C-alpha positions as CSV (number, residue, x, y, z in Angstrom):
1,M,5.9,15.9,-15.1
2,A,3.8,13.5,-12.0
3,E,5.6,12.4,-9.2
4,I,5.7,8.3,-9.2
5,L,4.9,8.1,-5.3
6,Q,2.9,11.6,-4.2
7,R,3.8,12.2,-0.6
8,T,0.8,13.9,1.9
9,R,-0.1,14.6,6.1
10,E,-2.8,14.2,7.9
11,G,-2.0,15.3,10.9
12,A,1.0,12.9,12.0
13,V,0.4,10.5,9.7
14,Q,2.3,10.3,6.6
15,I,0.6,9.4,3.5
16,L,2.4,7.5,0.6
17,T,0.9,7.2,-2.7
18,F,2.0,4.8,-5.5
19,N,1.4,7.0,-8.2
20,R,1.6,5.4,-12.0
21,P,-2.0,3.9,-12.2
22,E,-1.3,3.8,-15.9
23,T,0.1,0.0,-15.2
24,R,-1.8,-0.4,-12.0
25,N,1.1,0.9,-9.8
26,A,3.9,-1.6,-11.1
27,L,6.9,-1.1,-9.2
28,T,10.4,-0.2,-11.2
29,P,13.5,0.6,-9.6
30,E,12.6,3.9,-9.5
31,L,9.1,3.6,-7.5
32,A,11.6,1.2,-4.8
33,D,14.2,3.6,-4.7
34,A,11.5,6.4,-3.7
35,L,9.9,4.5,-1.3
36,T,13.1,4.0,0.7
37,I,13.5,7.6,0.6
38,A,10.6,8.4,1.9
39,L,10.8,6.1,4.6
40,D,13.9,7.0,5.6
41,D,12.8,10.5,5.4
42,A,10.0,10.0,7.8
43,K,11.7,7.8,10.2
44,H,14.0,11.2,10.7
45,D,10.7,13.9,11.2
46,P,9.4,13.8,14.7
47,A,6.5,15.1,13.7
48,I,5.1,11.9,11.4
49,R,4.0,9.4,14.2
50,A,2.7,6.8,11.2
51,V,2.8,5.8,7.9
52,V,-0.2,4.7,5.1
53,L,0.8,3.1,2.2
54,T,-1.8,3.3,-0.9
55,G,-1.7,3.3,-4.2
56,A,-3.9,6.0,-7.1
57,G,-6.1,4.9,-9.6
58,G,-7.8,2.1,-7.8
59,S,-5.2,-0.4,-7.8
60,F,-2.3,-1.0,-4.8
61,C,0.3,-2.5,-6.5
62,S,0.6,-5.0,-9.1
63,G,4.1,-6.2,-8.5
64,I,7.4,-5.9,-10.1
65,D,7.1,-4.2,-13.9
66,L,7.9,-6.9,-16.0
67,A,8.0,-5.0,-19.7
68,N,10.5,-2.9,-17.5
69,L,12.5,-5.9,-16.5
70,M,11.9,-7.6,-19.8
71,G,13.1,-4.4,-21.6
72,M,16.5,-4.0,-19.1
73,L,16.7,-7.3,-19.8
74,A,17.1,-6.5,-23.9
75,E,19.7,-4.5,-23.5
76,D,22.3,-7.6,-22.9
77,P,20.6,-10.8,-22.8
78,S,23.5,-12.4,-21.6
79,P,23.7,-15.0,-18.5
80,A,26.1,-12.5,-16.7
81,N,23.7,-9.4,-17.3
82,R,20.9,-11.3,-15.9
83,R,22.8,-11.9,-12.7
84,A,23.9,-8.6,-12.5
85,L,20.4,-7.5,-12.9
86,S,19.2,-9.8,-10.5
87,R,21.9,-8.5,-7.8
88,R,21.2,-4.6,-8.5
89,V,17.3,-4.0,-9.0
90,L,15.5,-6.9,-6.8
91,G,18.4,-8.3,-4.5
92,G,19.3,-4.4,-4.2
93,Q,16.6,-1.8,-4.7
94,L,13.7,-3.7,-4.7
95,H,14.6,-6.3,-1.3
96,G,16.0,-2.6,-0.2
97,A,12.1,-0.9,-0.2
98,I,10.7,-4.1,1.5
99,R,13.6,-3.9,4.2
100,A,13.1,0.2,4.7
101,L,9.3,-0.7,5.5
102,W,10.3,-3.8,7.8
103,D,12.4,-2.0,9.6
104,L,10.2,1.5,10.2
105,H,10.2,2.0,13.9
106,K,7.1,3.7,13.4
107,P,4.0,2.1,12.7
108,T,2.6,1.3,9.1
109,V,-0.8,0.4,7.2
110,A,-1.6,-0.6,4.1
111,A,-4.3,0.6,2.2
112,V,-4.9,-2.0,-0.6
113,Q,-7.6,-1.8,-2.7
114,G,-8.1,-3.1,-6.3
115,S,-4.8,-5.2,-7.8
116,A,-2.3,-6.4,-5.5
117,A,0.4,-9.6,-6.7
118,G,3.4,-11.1,-6.1
119,F,5.9,-8.3,-4.8
120,G,2.9,-5.6,-4.4
121,L,1.3,-8.1,-1.9
122,D,4.8,-8.3,0.0
123,L,4.9,-4.7,0.7
124,A,1.6,-4.6,2.0
125,C,2.7,-7.7,4.3
126,A,5.9,-5.9,5.0
127,C,3.7,-3.2,7.0
128,D,2.3,-3.4,10.0
129,L,-1.3,-3.7,9.4
130,R,-3.5,-4.2,6.5
131,V,-7.1,-2.9,5.4
132,I,-7.8,-4.9,2.4
133,A,-11.2,-3.9,-0.1
134,S,-13.4,-7.1,-0.1
135,D,-13.5,-7.0,-4.1
136,A,-9.6,-6.2,-4.1
137,K,-7.9,-9.1,-6.4
138,L,-5.0,-10.5,-5.0
139,S,-2.5,-13.1,-5.8
140,Y,1.3,-14.8,-5.6
141,T,2.0,-15.3,-9.2
142,F,5.3,-16.3,-9.3
143,V,5.3,-19.6,-9.9
144,K,3.3,-18.8,-13.3
145,R,5.9,-16.8,-14.2
146,G,8.9,-19.0,-13.3
147,L,10.2,-16.6,-10.6
148,V,10.7,-18.1,-7.3
149,P,8.7,-16.0,-4.7
150,D,10.3,-13.4,-3.9
151,G,10.0,-9.9,-2.2
152,G,10.3,-11.5,1.5
153,T,7.5,-13.8,0.8
154,G,9.0,-16.8,2.7
155,H,9.3,-14.4,5.7
156,Y,7.0,-12.4,6.1
157,L,3.5,-15.2,4.8
158,P,3.9,-17.7,7.3
159,R,4.5,-15.8,9.8
160,L,1.5,-14.1,8.9
161,I,-1.3,-17.1,8.2
162,G,0.8,-20.3,9.0
163,L,3.1,-22.3,6.6
164,G,0.0,-24.3,4.9
165,R,-1.9,-21.6,4.0
166,A,1.1,-19.9,2.5
167,L,2.2,-22.7,1.1
168,E,-1.3,-22.9,-0.7
169,L,-1.6,-19.3,-2.0
170,V,2.4,-19.5,-3.4
171,L,2.1,-22.8,-5.4
172,L,-1.4,-22.6,-6.6
173,A,-1.1,-18.6,-7.0
174,E,-4.4,-18.4,-7.5
175,P,-5.9,-15.2,-7.0
176,F,-7.8,-14.3,-3.6
177,D,-10.2,-11.5,-2.7
178,G,-10.0,-9.1,0.6
179,V,-13.1,-11.2,2.5
180,Q,-10.4,-14.3,1.9
181,A,-7.3,-12.0,2.8
182,E,-9.6,-11.8,6.5
183,R,-10.3,-15.0,7.1
184,L,-6.9,-15.9,6.6
185,G,-5.4,-13.4,8.9
186,L,-3.5,-11.1,6.2
187,A,-5.8,-8.3,6.0
188,N,-6.6,-6.7,9.7
189,R,-10.0,-5.3,8.2
190,A,-11.8,-5.7,4.7
191,V,-14.3,-3.5,3.9
192,E,-15.8,-1.6,0.9
193,S,-13.8,-0.3,-1.9
194,E,-14.4,3.4,-1.5
195,R,-13.8,2.8,2.9
196,V,-10.4,1.5,2.6
197,L,-8.7,4.9,2.3
198,A,-10.8,6.6,4.9
199,T,-9.9,3.0,7.5
200,A,-6.7,2.9,7.2
201,L,-6.0,6.6,8.4
202,E,-8.2,6.2,11.1
203,L,-6.4,3.3,12.1
204,A,-3.1,5.3,11.6
205,T,-4.0,8.2,13.5
206,R,-4.9,6.5,16.6
207,L,-1.7,4.9,16.0
208,A,-0.5,7.8,16.0
209,A,-1.7,8.9,19.3
210,N,0.0,6.4,21.1
211,A,3.3,7.1,22.6
212,P,6.7,7.3,20.1
213,L,9.1,5.5,22.1
214,A,6.6,2.7,23.7
215,M,5.4,1.7,20.1
216,A,8.8,1.3,18.8
217,A,10.2,-0.5,21.5
218,A,6.7,-2.7,21.4
219,K,7.4,-3.4,17.6
220,S,11.0,-4.1,18.3
221,R,10.2,-6.6,21.1
222,L,7.2,-8.4,18.8
223,K,9.9,-8.5,16.1
224,A,12.9,-9.6,18.3
225,N,15.6,-11.5,16.2
226,D,13.4,-11.5,13.6
227,S,15.3,-8.2,11.6
228,F,17.8,-11.6,10.7
229,G,15.2,-13.9,9.7
230,H,14.5,-11.7,6.8
231,E,17.7,-10.6,6.0
232,L,18.2,-15.1,6.0
233,S,15.2,-15.0,3.8
234,A,15.5,-12.6,1.6
235,A,19.0,-14.1,0.8
236,V,17.9,-17.8,0.1
237,E,14.9,-15.8,-2.1
238,H,17.9,-14.4,-4.1
239,A,19.8,-17.1,-4.5
240,A,17.7,-19.1,-5.5
241,M,16.0,-16.5,-7.9
242,G,15.0,-18.1,-10.8
243,I,15.3,-14.3,-13.4
244,G,18.4,-16.4,-14.5
245,S,16.4,-19.2,-15.6
246,D,14.9,-20.0,-19.3
247,D,11.7,-20.7,-17.8
248,A,11.9,-17.0,-15.8
249,I,12.7,-15.9,-19.4
250,E,9.8,-17.7,-21.1
251,G,7.6,-16.4,-18.2
252,V,7.8,-13.2,-18.4
253,T,7.8,-13.0,-22.0
254,A,4.6,-14.4,-22.2
255,F,3.1,-12.7,-19.8
256,V,3.9,-9.2,-21.4
257,E,3.2,-10.7,-24.7
258,K,-0.5,-11.9,-23.0
259,R,-0.1,-15.3,-23.7
260,P,-0.1,-19.2,-21.9
261,P,3.9,-20.1,-21.0
262,S,5.5,-23.0,-22.3
263,F,7.8,-24.2,-19.6
264,S,10.6,-26.1,-20.5
265,G,12.2,-26.9,-16.7
266,R,15.2,-25.0,-17.5
């Protein structure tokens, strides 16, 4: 059975590859846990000096696997289970992967091709640098699914591109590409799809050549007091999370069933 997260090395660079191509690398609790463990291993391995995060099959990460989530909800659709699932999966495992990326003292580069939506795009934003394919399909679709933006969207996105542009991307929930992402300041590089991984590896190799302690200190300094900001944002998002609402269930169900949602405001 293929590993859902593949680990490979290029010199001092650890490459972590989401490997669920049949779902465009949609995120499950198991994949989030595998990412958290891999990042912890990288943290404690002195031979690893930089990390590249990418996806197999031409996509980065299409967001949370909503079909998987609905399956877990179907086992017990009670409001109590919705809240428990929200705390355990969204507030715990998935946010844990985001925090592991954000807090890693070694430099990280996201190599984004194809689809990066919702929580998948948040994973890219939690990295230090982003190389994005010019024709990538990017989106924050939370509100179209009846969900509150999660995964640190409220924290990372305004810091990267400013509040006004963040509000536009999140509230309109319309797709945009890598060229637009570079113009907004979300992408550090926008390149042809076939050059994404090579460009990310070239940047990561340059980062890995720098002094490790100085790099760690520089990241810490630039993010000074920001870990609290992330935790606060995560707590606010989790408290506001719409997974327990009727609209959230309708939005996710409509997506899985490939039909327009009908929201009630409840």
